[in-house]
C-alpha positions as CSV (number, residue, x, y, z in Angstrom):
1,M,0.1,-0.1,0.0
2,K,1.4,3.2,-1.1
3,T,2.0,5.9,1.6
4,I,1.7,9.6,0.0
5,K,3.8,12.0,2.1
6,T,1.6,15.5,2.6
7,F,3.7,18.3,3.3
8,A,3.7,22.1,3.7
9,K,2.5,22.8,0.3
10,T,-0.9,21.2,0.6
11,F,-1.2,22.5,4.2
12,A,-0.6,26.3,3.2
13,L,-3.1,26.0,0.2
14,A,-5.8,24.9,2.6
15,A,-4.6,27.6,5.0
16,L,-5.3,30.1,2.7
17,L,-8.7,28.9,1.8
18,S,-9.8,28.6,5.4
19,A,-7.5,30.8,7.7
20,T,-9.5,31.3,10.7
21,A,-10.1,27.3,10.9
22,F,-6.2,26.8,10.4
23,A,-5.0,29.2,12.9
24,G,-2.0,27.8,14.8
25,A,-2.8,24.2,13.6
26,E,0.1,22.1,12.4
27,A,0.7,20.1,9.1
28,H,0.6,16.8,10.9
29,M,-2.3,15.1,12.6
30,T,-1.8,15.8,16.3
31,F,-4.2,15.9,19.3
32,L,-5.9,19.3,20.5
33,N,-4.9,18.8,23.9
34,K,-1.4,17.0,23.9
35,E,-1.5,16.2,27.5
36,A,-3.7,13.7,29.7
37,T,-3.6,12.7,33.4
38,Q,-3.0,9.4,34.8
39,E,-6.3,7.3,35.8
40,T,-8.7,9.8,34.2
41,T,-11.2,9.6,31.5
42,I,-10.6,12.0,28.6
43,L,-11.8,13.3,25.2
44,A,-9.0,12.6,23.1
45,T,-9.6,14.9,19.9
46,L,-7.5,14.4,16.7
47,Q,-7.0,17.3,14.3
48,L,-7.1,16.5,10.7
49,P,-5.7,19.7,9.0
50,H,-5.6,18.5,5.2
51,G,-6.3,15.8,3.0
52,C,-3.7,13.7,0.9
53,D,-2.1,15.9,-1.7
54,G,-5.3,17.8,-2.4
55,K,-7.3,14.7,-2.3
56,A,-10.7,14.7,-0.2
57,T,-10.3,12.3,2.9
58,T,-12.6,9.6,2.9
59,E,-11.4,7.4,5.9
60,V,-9.5,7.6,9.2
61,R,-8.3,4.5,11.1
62,V,-6.8,5.2,14.4
63,K,-4.9,2.3,16.4
64,L,-5.4,2.7,20.2
65,P,-2.2,2.1,22.3
66,E,-2.2,-0.1,25.4
67,G,-3.1,2.1,28.3
68,F,-5.8,3.8,26.5
69,V,-9.0,1.6,27.5
70,F,-12.8,1.5,27.5
71,A,-12.8,3.4,24.2
72,K,-15.8,4.9,22.7
73,P,-15.9,7.2,19.5
74,Q,-17.9,10.2,18.9
75,P,-20.2,9.6,15.7
76,K,-19.7,12.1,12.8
77,A,-22.6,13.0,10.4
78,G,-22.1,11.5,7.1
79,W,-19.7,9.0,8.1
80,E,-19.9,5.3,8.9
81,L,-18.3,4.3,12.1
82,E,-16.4,0.8,13.0
83,V,-15.0,0.0,16.2
84,I,-12.6,-3.1,16.2
85,K,-12.2,-5.0,19.4
86,G,-9.5,-7.3,20.8
87,D,-7.7,-8.4,23.9
88,Y,-5.7,-6.1,25.9
89,Q,-2.1,-6.8,27.2
90,K,-3.3,-6.5,30.8
91,T,-6.5,-6.5,32.8
92,Y,-8.0,-3.3,33.7
93,D,-10.5,-2.3,36.4
94,N,-13.6,-0.6,35.2
95,H,-15.7,0.6,38.4
96,G,-15.0,-3.0,40.1
97,D,-15.5,-5.1,36.7
98,K,-12.1,-6.7,35.7
99,V,-11.9,-6.0,31.6
100,K,-9.6,-7.7,29.4
101,T,-10.9,-6.7,25.9
102,G,-12.2,-3.5,24.4
103,A,-11.8,-1.3,21.4
104,V,-8.3,-1.7,19.9
105,E,-8.9,0.4,16.6
106,I,-11.4,3.0,15.5
107,R,-12.6,3.7,11.9
108,W,-14.5,6.4,10.4
109,K,-15.4,5.3,7.1
110,N,-17.0,6.7,3.8
111,G,-16.9,10.4,4.4
112,N,-16.0,13.1,2.4
113,L,-13.8,15.8,3.9
114,S,-12.5,18.3,1.4
115,D,-8.8,19.2,1.5
116,D,-10.2,22.8,1.9
117,F,-11.6,22.1,5.5
118,Y,-10.3,21.1,8.5
119,D,-12.0,18.7,11.3
120,T,-11.7,16.8,14.3
121,F,-12.1,12.9,15.3
122,V,-13.1,12.3,19.0
123,I,-12.4,9.3,21.2
124,Q,-13.7,9.1,24.7
125,G,-11.4,6.5,26.7
126,K,-9.5,6.3,29.9
127,V,-5.5,6.5,30.5
128,S,-5.0,3.6,32.9
129,G,-1.7,1.9,34.3
130,V,0.4,4.4,32.3
131,E,3.7,6.1,34.1
132,A,3.8,9.8,34.2
133,G,6.1,11.0,31.5
134,T,5.2,8.4,29.1
135,S,4.0,9.4,25.7
136,L,1.2,7.0,24.3
137,A,1.3,6.9,20.3
138,F,-2.0,6.8,18.4
139,P,-0.9,5.5,14.8
140,V,-3.4,7.0,12.2
141,I,-4.0,5.9,8.6
142,Q,-5.8,8.8,6.6
143,M,-7.3,7.5,3.4
144,C,-8.2,9.7,0.4
145,G,-9.8,7.3,-2.2
146,D,-6.8,5.1,-3.4
147,A,-4.3,7.7,-1.9
148,V,-3.3,7.0,1.6
149,A,-1.1,9.2,4.4
150,A,0.3,7.0,7.4
151,W,1.0,9.0,10.4
152,D,2.5,6.1,12.2
153,Q,6.3,7.0,12.9
154,V,7.0,6.8,16.7
155,A,10.4,8.1,18.0
156,K,12.6,5.6,19.7
157,D,13.8,6.3,23.5
158,G,15.6,9.7,23.5
159,S,15.3,10.7,19.5
160,D,13.7,13.8,18.5
161,P,10.0,13.1,17.0
162,H,10.0,16.5,15.6
163,G,12.1,15.5,12.9
164,M,10.0,12.7,11.4
165,K,7.8,13.4,8.5
166,N,4.9,11.2,9.4
167,P,5.0,11.1,13.4
168,A,1.8,9.3,14.8
169,P,-0.1,11.7,17.2
170,L,1.1,11.8,20.7
171,L,-0.5,12.1,24.4
172,K,1.8,12.9,27.0
173,I,0.9,11.5,30.3
174,V,1.0,13.6,33.4
175,A,0.9,12.8,37.2
176,G,-2.3,12.7,38.5
177,D,-3.6,13.4,42.0
178,S,-2.9,11.3,44.8
179,H,-6.5,9.9,45.3
180,G,-6.1,8.1,42.1
181,H,-9.9,8.2,41.0
182,D,-11.1,8.7,37.7
183,H,-12.5,12.0,37.0
184,D,-15.3,10.6,34.5
185,M,-16.1,12.9,31.3
186,A,-18.4,10.6,29.9
187,G,-19.7,11.8,26.7
188,M,-22.3,10.1,24.4
189,D,-22.1,6.6,25.7
190,M,-23.2,4.3,22.8
191,S,-22.5,1.0,24.3
192,G,-25.1,-1.6,25.2
193,M,-25.4,-0.9,29.0
194,A,-28.7,-1.1,30.3
195,A,-30.5,2.1,30.9
196,A,-32.5,2.8,33.9
197,V,-36.1,3.1,33.1
198,P,-37.0,6.7,32.6
199,A,-40.1,8.8,33.3
200,G,-41.0,9.6,29.8
201,E,-44.6,10.3,28.7
202,T,-46.6,7.7,26.8
203,V,-48.4,8.6,23.7
204,K,-50.7,6.7,21.4
205,A,-51.4,7.0,17.9
206,G,-54.0,4.6,16.3
207,D,-52.7,1.0,17.1
208,L,-49.3,2.2,18.0
209,E,-48.1,3.0,21.6
210,I,-44.9,5.1,22.2
211,S,-43.3,5.0,25.6
212,G,-40.2,5.4,27.7
213,G,-38.7,8.2,25.7
214,F,-35.5,9.6,26.8
215,A,-32.0,11.3,25.6
216,K,-28.7,11.4,26.9
217,A,-27.1,14.5,28.5
218,M,-24.2,15.8,26.2
219,L,-21.1,17.6,26.8
220,L,-20.3,21.2,26.1
221,G,-19.5,21.3,22.3
222,Q,-20.6,17.7,21.7
223,P,-22.3,18.2,18.3
224,V,-24.4,15.1,18.4
225,G,-26.9,13.8,20.8
226,G,-28.8,10.2,21.1
227,G,-32.5,9.6,21.8
228,F,-34.4,6.5,22.4
229,F,-38.0,5.0,22.8
230,T,-40.1,2.0,22.5
231,V,-43.0,1.6,20.0
232,K,-45.6,-1.2,20.5
233,N,-47.9,-2.2,17.5
234,S,-50.9,-3.7,19.1
235,G,-52.8,-3.7,15.6
236,Q,-53.0,-6.3,12.6
237,T,-51.3,-3.7,10.2
238,N,-47.4,-3.1,9.7
239,D,-46.4,0.4,10.0
240,R,-43.0,2.0,9.9
241,L,-41.3,4.9,11.2
242,V,-39.9,6.8,8.2
243,S,-38.6,10.0,9.8
244,V,-37.9,12.3,12.8
245,T,-37.4,15.9,13.4
246,S,-36.9,18.2,16.2
247,P,-36.6,22.0,16.6
248,V,-33.5,21.6,18.9
249,S,-31.4,20.1,16.2
250,G,-30.6,20.8,12.4
251,E,-31.4,17.1,11.5
252,V,-32.4,13.6,13.3
253,Q,-31.1,10.6,11.9
254,I,-32.4,7.1,12.6
255,H,-29.4,4.5,13.2
256,A,-28.7,1.0,13.8
257,M,-25.5,-0.3,15.8
258,E,-24.3,-4.0,15.5
259,T,-21.4,-6.1,16.4
260,K,-20.1,-9.0,14.4
261,D,-16.6,-10.6,14.5
262,N,-15.5,-8.1,17.2
263,V,-16.4,-5.2,14.8
264,M,-19.2,-2.5,16.2
265,R,-20.7,-0.8,13.0
266,M,-23.1,2.2,13.0
267,R,-25.2,3.0,10.0
268,Q,-28.0,5.3,9.0
269,L,-31.3,3.5,8.4
270,K,-32.5,5.8,5.4
271,D,-35.7,3.7,5.1
272,G,-36.7,4.0,8.5
273,I,-37.5,1.3,11.0
274,A,-40.3,-1.4,10.3
275,I,-43.0,-1.9,13.1
276,A,-44.7,-5.1,12.4
277,A,-47.9,-5.9,13.7
278,G,-48.0,-7.2,17.2
279,E,-44.6,-6.6,17.6
280,T,-42.3,-4.1,19.9
281,V,-39.4,-2.3,18.8
282,K,-37.1,-0.7,21.4
283,L,-34.6,1.9,20.6
284,E,-31.9,1.7,23.0
285,P,-28.1,2.2,23.6
286,G,-26.1,0.1,21.5
287,N,-28.9,-0.9,19.2
288,L,-31.3,1.1,17.0
289,H,-31.3,4.9,18.2
290,L,-31.9,8.4,17.1
291,M,-28.9,10.5,16.3
292,F,-29.6,14.3,16.5
293,Q,-27.3,16.0,14.2
294,K,-26.0,19.8,14.7
295,V,-27.7,20.2,18.1
296,K,-28.3,24.0,18.9
297,T,-27.5,23.6,22.5
298,P,-26.1,20.6,24.4
299,F,-28.6,18.4,26.2
300,K,-28.7,19.0,29.9
301,Q,-29.9,16.4,32.5
302,G,-33.2,17.4,33.5
303,D,-34.1,18.9,30.3
304,T,-36.7,17.7,27.7
305,V,-36.1,17.1,23.9
306,P,-39.4,17.6,21.6
307,V,-39.6,15.3,18.7
308,T,-42.1,14.5,16.0
309,L,-42.2,11.1,14.5
310,T,-43.7,10.3,11.2
311,F,-45.1,6.8,10.8
312,E,-46.1,5.5,7.3
313,K,-49.7,4.7,8.4
314,A,-50.0,6.5,11.9
315,G,-48.8,9.6,10.7
316,K,-47.2,12.3,12.6
317,V,-46.9,11.8,16.5
318,D,-45.4,14.2,18.9
319,L,-43.1,13.0,21.7
320,V,-41.1,14.5,24.5
321,L,-37.5,12.8,25.4
322,Q,-36.7,13.4,29.1
323,V,-32.9,14.2,29.2
324,L,-31.2,11.7,31.6
325,S,-27.5,11.4,32.5
326,A,-24.5,10.9,29.9
327,Q,-24.9,7.1,31.2
328,G,-28.6,7.1,30.5
329,K,-29.8,7.1,34.1
């Protein structure tokens, strides 16, 4: 696989086209915050400043180092998401649970980020079992159709990484406090964990009953949010949820998430969700869900999110989602 090395020429062109967005940015792929504290959960934000020699970026693959665990990527509008899972070299404690496997690679796929623009790719994860002063390397493969830029060079001990042409993004680990507890910055949790039963309203539309509606609280600056509810079809006629809108976001998409062969994939369901006669369909974390795009104000716990559901036969139904914590509780 041929590696195309991208240098200052490409970056300079992009900078002229978008000077404000590129102010202070670097030609290489780097982290927005280059330091992380021991035993804390962080949002590792990768900055992608340009394409591959002028070509648009279509895929970004990030390999996760040992010591960055329990990783969950932030979905991006217009991109498919894959999470490759595997074994950790060590066993890690996750609030009392001993964990030996988890995400080892994140892939954002089938996007189209023009070389003229800058974007970020965010992964939530915990820095655990890493000594202060250590730098964790996150090798990245940036794909632009048939062109590839590999940001995967890691400096040996004592050498200067600044002289490298294609350095892997680094996170420098700094000492934490003496208490050693996790300051959790949990964002949008898309895992399959069971959510507490919310106090959402129940709405009926013909043979359909919609209940248990809730959304998850978002971090400041987080551009997407998740929504969930249950639909019961007590009738003898099939129906279909075809679209969702909300005044609090620019777009609401219907998504499905599934894990096969240790790979988790999320995709948009452009044809909606079938609600078969006599069946109950649950939108829940780690499965079917709503994805709120271009949210105007981040959802806060205790707030409500109004949505309008459009069904093929039952028509439009207004529903209010209760905003629970970022963990869905």
